[in-house]
N, C-alpha and C positions, 0 to 999 in steps of 0.2 A: 504493500500500500504506500502511495506517495505521501510524503509529509506536506504540510501547508507551504513550506518553503519551496519544495520541488514543484508544487502546483503553481506557485507564483512564477517560477521560471518557465514552466512548460505549459502555460495557459493555452487551452485549445483555441483555434481560430474563431470558432463560432461564439465562444464565450467572450473573447476579446471584442469581436464585432458588436455583440449585443451590449456590452458595457459601454462601448464608444457611442452607440446610438442613443442610450438612455442618459448618458452624462451631459451636462450643460455644454453647449457649443462655445468654445473659447473664441476670443477675438484679439487681434493685434493691429493697432493702428499703423498707418504708414509711417508716421513720425517715429514711433517706437521701433518699427522694423528697420528704419534708416539708422537709428542709434545702435541697434544690434549689428548692422553691417559695418558701421564705422568702428565699433569695438572689436569686431572680428578682424578687420583689416589692420588695426593698430596692434593687436596681439600677435597675429601671424607674421607681421613685418619684422618683429624682433628677432626671428631666427634667420632672416635673410639680409639684415643690415651688414653683416660681417663680410659678405662675398666681395664687394668692391673695396673693402678695407684691409684685405690680407697683407698687402705691401706695407701699409702703415703699422699694422700689428707686428709684422716680422721685424721691422726696423726698431720699434720701440722696445720689444721684449727679447730681442736677440734670437729670434726663431729663424731657422733656415727656411728658405723658400720652398724646399722640398718637404718640409714638415709642418708649415703653417696651416696646411689644409686640415690638420687635426682639429682646429677651431670649429670648422664647419661640421666635420665628422662627429665630434662630441655633441654638438648642438642637435644634430639630426637624430643621433642614436637616442638621446634623452627625450626628444620629441616623440619618437616611436614608443619608448617606454611609457610616456605619459598617456598616449592613446590607449594603451592596454590597461594601465594601472589607475588612471585618474578619470578619464572620460566616462567609464561605466558608472562612476559614483553618482552621476546625474539621475540614475534610476533608483538610487538608494537614499540620497541626502536631499535636504532642502536646496534647490538649485539657486535660489537667490543668494543664500549664504555661501554656497560652493563657488559660484562665479565671482562674487565680490572678494571672497577670501583669496582665491587664486590670483586675482588681479592685484591685490595688495601685496601678496608675496612676490609677484612679478616686479612690482616697484622696487622692492628690496634687492632682488636679483640684478635688476638693471643698474641700480646705484652701485652695487658691488663691482659690476663690470666697468662702469664709468670712472671709478676711482681705483681700479685694480693696480696695486703697486708692483706685483710680480706676475710671472707667467702662470704660476699655480693658482693664484687667486682669480686671474682672468678666466682660466679654464673651468674652475669651479662655478664662477658666476655664469658663464655661458651654458654650462650643463643645467643649471637651475632655470635659466631663461628658456631653454629648449623644453624642459619638462613641463613648465607652467604655461607655455604658449598654447597647449592643447585646450585651454579655456575657450578657444575659438570654436572647437567642435561641440563643446557643451552648450555654447550659445546657439549654434545652428540647430541642435536637437531641441533645445528649449523653445526656440522660435517656431519650430514645426508643431510643437505641442500647443502653443498658445494660439496658433493660426486657426481660423475657421476651416473645416475640412474641404470646403469648396474652393478655397484659395490657398491651400497649403503649398502647392507647387509654386505659385507666384511669390509667396513670402520666402520660401527656401531659395528661389532664384535671386531675389533681391539681397538676402543676407549673404548668400554664397558669393555673389558678385563682390561684396566687400572683402572677402577672403582673397580672391584672385587679384583684385586691384591692390591690396596690401602687399602681396607677393611681388607684383610687377613694379610697383612704385618704390619699394624698399631700397632697391639699388640706386635709383635716382636721388631719393631723399638723402641717403647716406653719403653719396658723392658730393652733393651740394653743401651739406652741413660740414663735412670734413674739410672742404675747401675754405669754408668761412671761419670755422672755429675749432677744427681738429676733430679726430675720430671720437674722442670721449664725449663730445657734445651730442653726438647721435643718441647715445644711450641715456644720457642725462635728460635730454628733452623728451625722449620716449617715456622715461620714468615719470616725469611731470604730467604728461598727457594721460598716461595710464592711471595715475592717481585721480585726476579729474574724471576720467571715464568711470572708474570704480564708484565714485560718489554719485555720478549721474545714474548709473545702473541701479544702485542701491535705492534710489528714489522711485524709479519707474517699474522695476521688476515686481511682479506679484509674489505674494508669499505662497508659492506653489509647494504643496507637500507631496512627497513621493508616494507611490502606490505599492512599493515593494519593500517597505520598512522591515518586514520580517526576514528578509534575506541577510545572510552573513556576507562579509566581503569576499570570502573564498568562494561561496556559492555564486556571487555576482560575477566574478571573473570566469568561473567555470561555465556559466550560462552563455557567455560570449561564444564559446566553442559549440555549445548545444544549439545555439541559433544558426550557426553555419551548417550543422548537420541537418537541421529541420527545414530551413528556408532555402529552397532552390534559387529563388530570385536574388537573395543576398549573395549566394555563391557566384551567380552569373554576373551580377552588377559589380561585385568586387573584382572579378577578373578583368572586366572592361575598365574599371578604374586603374588597375595596375598597368594595363596596356596604354591607355590614353595619357597617363601621367609619365609613363616611360617616354613616350613621344614628346610630350611637353618639355621634359627635362633634357632630352637629347638636344633640342633646339636652344633652350635658354642657358644651359651650362656651357656649351661650346661656342655660342654666337660671338663671344668676346674675342675668340681666337682669330677668325678671318677679318673682323672689323678693326682690330688693333694692329694687324700685320699689313705690310705693303701689299698692294698699292693704296689701300684705303687709309690705314694709319690714323684711325679716329681717336679722339680723346676719350677718357673714361666718362666725362659728362655727356658727350655726344652718343656714346654707346648706351648709356643709361636711358637716354631719351627715347630709345626704341621701345621701352616699356610702355610709353604712352600709347603706341599703336596697339599693344596688347590689351590695354585698358579699354580701348574702343571696341575691340572684339568681345571682351568679357561683358561689357555693358549691353551689347547687342544680344548676347546669349541669354540674358535674364528672362526673356520671353519664353524660353523653353519650359520654364515652370508652369506657365499658363497653359501651354499645349499639353503638358502632362495632366493638368487638372481636367482637361477636356477629353482625356482618354487617348491621346495621340503620342504617348511616350515612346512606343516602339518605332513609329514612323519618324519621330524627331531624332531618335538615336541613329537610325539608319542613314538619314540625310546628313546628319552631323559627321558621321564616320566617313562618308564619301567626301565631304568637304575637307576633313582632316587629311585624307590621303592626297587630295588634289593640292592642298596647300604647300606640299613639298616641291611642287614644280616651280613656282616663283621663288621659293626660298633657295632653290638650287642656283639661282642666278645672282645671289648676294654679292659676289665678288665683282659683278659686272654692272649691277643696277640696284641702288638703295631703294628705289621706288618698288621694285619687285619684292625686295625683302619686306618692306612695310605692308604690302598687299598680302604676302604670305603669312606674316605675323598676325595680322587681323583675322585672316581665315582660320589659322591654327588655333588661336585663342578662342575665337568664336565657337569652333567645333568642340574643343576640349571642355569649355565651360558649359555648353549646351548638353553634352552627354553627362557631365558631372551633376548638373542640376536635375536632369531627368532621373539619373540613378538614385539620388537622394529622395526625390519626390516619390518614387516608386517603393523604395524599401521602407520609408517612414509609414506607409499605409499598412505594412504587414503586421507589426506588433506595436500598437500604441503605447503599451506599458513598458516597452524595452527600447525606446528610441535612442537613448544614450549608448546602450550596448550595441545596437545596430550601427550607430555612427562609429563607434570604436572599431568594430570588426571591419567595416568598410574602409575606414581611413588608414588602417594598418596596411592594406593593399596599396592605397595611394602612396604611402610612405615608401613601401618597397619599390614601387614603380619609379618614384622620383630618384631614389638612390641608384637604382639600376641604370636609368637613363644617364645620370651624371657620370657614372664610372665608364659606361660603354661609349659615350660620345667622345670623351677626351682621348680614350685609347684609339678609337676609330679615326679621329682627326690626325693623330700622330702617324697612324698606319696608312690611311688612304685620303687624307685631306678633307676638304669641305664636301666634295662629291661623295665620299664614303659616308660622311655624317648624314647627308640627305638621303642616301640609299638606305641607311639603317633606320632613319626616322620613317621613311615611306614603307619599309618592310614591316615595322611594328604597327603602323597605322593600317596596313593591309591585313595583318593578322587580326587586329581588333574588328575590322569589318567582316572578315570571314567568320570569326567566332560569334559575332552578333547574328549573322545570317543563319548559322547552324543551330542557334539556341532561341531565336526569337519566337518560335511557335510554342515553346515549352514554358513560357512565363506570361 
């Protein structure tokens, strides 16, 4: 016989559906949704600020250029740990307290980084920054819970746009602030903004109580695996996340290499400006959530994956035409964001009582894809140049399209 805790973890679909139908329909105003999006962008940017600052960090702390990449690696590893260990807590604890508490701890971590006197303190601070940045995903799951079911996809699209914009603009913001006031100003200003954001969220977030309070922490983590075993749509959409973010990372990790090399030889500020083109694509893709609300999630996914594959054609001509690169970046970010929003809109409808755990499981695959793309793209550039990188990106995009075509009738 199942215990009450196990029943909470393995709640049957019909029971969940009935509970959702009889519960009061929540609402989320556009202004609050925008605040969620801004908070998400601010939080996720913290783990990407360091990418254009590696030279400055290497010089100040005496780290060799071959080893300074560990700053990024440690941050990303701790972010992945946070996805597994912290995000599921949204289904167990009061989310208002959880979110504001994590943001306040993030303030402390950012201050540690901004005043770090030694390499060891810097790495410890970056580890905490990465671990706590997963508050972004808790916010996304909470927004989906507060949204009216008929507009959940639109809200998820709006909030998730903040995440992608934060990722894309982090490099640009870090470069400009470093030029103006040094690299430490990047993290100090982020700490101040995060503190204000925590206060704003504390005022507007509802005192939402969890529905799984009887679960232990160990049961909560174990149930993430159980959800993967039970929910086919989660497995399929997680694989799609892995593939699209592998393609996303293939482009954005290696793009600096051809742009900074002759004959282009662009400055870091100019290179960072290409993130603005990505923002345009991300904003355009927010509509994908509305299409998911209308039952067009599968069609949207298929069209977006075709666009993702085609985007590598203009990207291929980066060394000959910056206009072609801009076009390709807009198409690629539009496609990736459209699939990402659709993925989340679909999986959030599966288990209303487990949205934080669904987010954690899904985003772990996102993290794996991002890391895989980063490693593969730099090695491919050394081995086969920009043409090789584009072929790799197109190959991964084609694999995602094939996988969707083979599984679309089963979900």
